[in-house]
ZAMARGU-4260 file (C-alpha; in steps of 0.2 Angstrom, whole numbers, plus 5000, padded with zeros to 4 digits):
<rodrens>
0) 5371/5053/5468 | 5367/5044/5485 | 5353/5031/5487 | 5343/5044/5497 | 5345/5057/5483
5) 5340/5045/5469 | 5324/5049/5460 | 5312/5034/5459 | 5311/5025/5443 | 5297/5025/5431
10) 5290/5014/5417 | 5281/5023/5404 | 5271/5013/5391 | 5271/5023/5375 | 5259/5019/5360
15) 5268/5022/5343 | 5260/5023/5326 | 5252/5008/5317 | 5257/5015/5300 | 5256/5034/5299
20) 5270/5043/5308 | 5260/5058/5310 | 5249/5049/5323 | 5263/5049/5336 | 5258/5062/5349
25) 5270/5076/5354 | 5270/5069/5372 | 5275/5052/5365 | 5289/5060/5355 | 5295/5070/5370
30) 5294/5054/5381 | 5305/5044/5370 | 5317/5058/5368 | 5319/5060/5387 | 5319/5042/5392
35) 5335/5035/5399 | 5331/5018/5391 | 5318/5013/5377 | 5313/4995/5378 | 5307/4989/5361
40) 5304/4974/5351 | 5316/4978/5337 | 5330/4990/5341 | 5332/4993/5322 | 5314/4997/5319
45) 5313/5009/5334 | 5330/5017/5330 | 5323/5021/5313 | 5307/5029/5320 | 5317/5039/5332
50) 5329/5045/5318 | 5314/5050/5308 | 5308/5061/5322 | 5325/5068/5325 | 5327/5060/5342
55) 5341/5049/5349 | 5337/5039/5365 | 5351/5036/5377 | 5349/5017/5375 | 5338/5005/5366
60) 5335/4988/5374 | 5327/4974/5365 | 5312/4966/5374 | 5302/4954/5363 | 5292/4938/5364
65) 5308/4927/5365 | 5318/4936/5378 | 5305/4946/5389 | 5306/4934/5403 | 5325/4936/5404
70) 5324/4955/5402 | 5313/4958/5417 | 5327/4958/5430 | 5337/4970/5419 | 5323/4982/5418
75) 5319/4981/5436 | 5337/4985/5440 | 5336/5000/5429 | 5320/5006/5438 | 5329/5003/5455
80) 5343/5015/5450 | 5330/5028/5446 | 5329/5027/5427 | 5315/5032/5417 | 5311/5018/5405
85) 5300/5019/5390 | 5291/5003/5383 | 5286/5002/5365 | 5281/4989/5353 | 5284/4989/5334
90) 5267/4997/5331 | 5252/5002/5342 | 5250/5000/5360 | 5262/4988/5369 | 5254/4972/5376
95) 5239/4972/5364 | 5245/4956/5354 | 5263/4962/5358 | 5276/4959/5372 | 5277/4969/5388
100) 5265/4961/5400 | 5279/4953/5410 | 5289/4969/5412 | 5274/4979/5417 | 5268/4966/5430
105) 5285/4965/5437 | 5287/4984/5439 | 5270/4985/5447 | 5274/4971/5459 | 5291/4979/5464
110) 5282/4995/5468 | 5288/5006/5453 | 5277/5020/5445 | 5269/5014/5429 | 5261/5026/5418
115) 5256/5027/5399 | 5256/5039/5385 | 5241/5033/5375 | 5239/5033/5356 | 5236/5022/5341
120) 5228/5005/5342 | 5223/4994/5327 | 5210/4986/5337 | 5201/5002/5342 | 5204/5010/5325
125) 5195/4995/5316 | 5181/4994/5329 | 5176/5012/5326 | 5176/5011/5307 | 5167/4995/5307
130) 5150/5002/5312 | 5145/4986/5321 | 5144/4994/5339 | 5156/5000/5352 | 5147/5000/5368
135) 5154/4982/5372 | 5166/4972/5362 | 5178/4957/5363 | 5197/4957/5358 | 5203/4941/5351
140) 5219/4946/5344 | 5227/4932/5333 | 5217/4916/5334 | 5226/4899/5337 | 5231/4892/5321
145) 5223/4875/5322 | 5216/4861/5334 | 5203/4862/5348 | 5209/4879/5354 | 5205/4887/5338
150) 5188/4878/5337 | 5184/4884/5354 | 5188/4902/5350 | 5178/4901/5334 | 5163/4894/5344
155) 5164/4908/5357 | 5165/4921/5343 | 5150/4913/5334 | 5139/4915/5351 | 5146/4931/5357
160) 5133/4945/5361 | 5146/4958/5357 | 5157/4962/5341 | 5173/4953/5340 | 5190/4960/5334
165) 5202/4948/5327 | 5220/4951/5320 | 5225/4941/5305 | 5240/4940/5293 | 5237/4940/5274
170) 5242/4922/5271 | 5229/4916/5283 | 5215/4928/5279 | 5205/4917/5267 | 5205/4902/5279
175) 5200/4912/5294 | 5186/4920/5285 | 5180/4903/5279 | 5181/4896/5297 | 5171/4911/5303
180) 5158/4909/5290 | 5156/4891/5294 | 5154/4894/5313 | 5145/4911/5312 | 5135/4908/5296
185) 5138/4917/5280 | 5126/4930/5283 | 5135/4937/5298 | 5141/4955/5295 | 5159/4958/5295
190) 5171/4973/5292 | 5188/4969/5284 | 5201/4982/5288 | 5217/4982/5279 | 5233/4993/5281
195) 5225/5005/5294 | 5232/5022/5293 | 5244/5017/5279 | 5244/5023/5261 | 5233/5009/5255
200) 5221/5009/5269 | 5205/5000/5265 | 5189/4995/5275 | 5177/4984/5267 | 5159/4980/5274
205) 5148/4965/5270 | 5144/4948/5275 | 5156/4933/5279 | 5150/4924/5264 | 5154/4939/5253
210) 5171/4942/5262 | 5175/4924/5258 | 5171/4926/5239 | 5181/4943/5239 | 5196/4935/5247
215) 5196/4920/5236 | 5196/4932/5221 | 5212/4941/5225 | 5228/4938/5235 | 5227/4948/5252
220) 5241/4960/5256 | 5246/4968/5272 | 5240/4966/5290 | 5221/4964/5293 | 5209/4967/5307
225) 5192/4959/5306 | 5177/4965/5316 | 5164/4952/5317 | 5146/4957/5322 | 5138/4950/5337
230) 5127/4935/5336 | 5109/4937/5334 | 5099/4935/5350 | 5092/4918/5344 | 5109/4911/5341
235) 5117/4915/5358 | 5118/4900/5369 | 5116/4901/5387 | 5131/4898/5397 | 5132/4882/5408
240) 5133/4883/5427 | 5151/4876/5425 | 5156/4890/5413 | 5149/4903/5425 | 5157/4895/5440
245) 5174/4895/5431 | 5172/4913/5425 | 5169/4919/5443 | 5183/4909/5450 | 5195/4916/5437
250) 5190/4934/5441 | 5192/4930/5460 | 5209/4923/5458 | 5214/4939/5449 | 5209/4949/5465
255) 5190/4953/5463 | 5178/4950/5477 | 5165/4936/5474 | 5151/4949/5473 | 5161/4960/5460
260) 5167/4945/5451 | 5149/4938/5449 | 5142/4955/5443 | 5156/4956/5430 | 5153/4938/5424
265) 5134/4942/5424 | 5137/4956/5412 | 5149/4947/5401 | 5139/4931/5399 | 5121/4939/5399
270) 5115/4930/5415 | 5107/4937/5431 | 5118/4943/5444 | 5110/4933/5457 | 5112/4917/5447
275) 5131/4921/5444 | 5133/4924/5463 | 5123/4908/5468 | 5131/4897/5455 | 5148/4903/5462
280) 5143/4896/5479 | 5136/4880/5471 | 5119/4884/5477 | 5110/4887/5460 | 5095/4876/5455
285) 5095/4882/5437
</rodrens>
């Protein structure tokens, strides 16, 4: 095949089951079976998934947290040669607390087609069964384990005007629930979701104080997703001018216009659009 005849490469981001193999869509299965290369966190794990589906990928390429930076050039070379590359994580949607962002960003920057086969996500699954609101929400993923970064994130969750979705491992569940209760107050509502879509799936609803008591009474098992309710209006702190300026600057550095960045920040932080815009210019008297 000559360069002129070569088909353009394509990167397809494929969501895989978070527990129940029946949740893999027919299109996702077909994409994995037809891909020239499947990039995955663990070749053994993905190989077993494909075997259960009766599929065999042409090639499995490991792309995980410790080697993604080095793999980018290899994936780009495959795309340049016209390969159809599928990107998966061990479970759920790639890049949502999983690797893949560097590969995707590099493919976009190089002008390759990037598409997705949507599907399972632990964050969205937990959010909809939590019953704490879905119109707007925050995804926190795994919190920092200690120090000022953890304290800052806990403070943001405590003051958040929208529900917050948090991932947590079983051995750290009790300490995280206690930290959340200390910062948010024991009466803040929470949904504790365990082993979503798996055999022992469980979603418990109550307050953070009750969740702490329940967690202390028995050892946690399996991966957990916590959905913490939004802060009551009286507990929400108004953002400082510096916080607003920083948030607008961050969105502008990502490519948004000043006006759009100010509008987005105003919605996120609950401040007037004019205040966000004027503050970004250093002109607000608030």
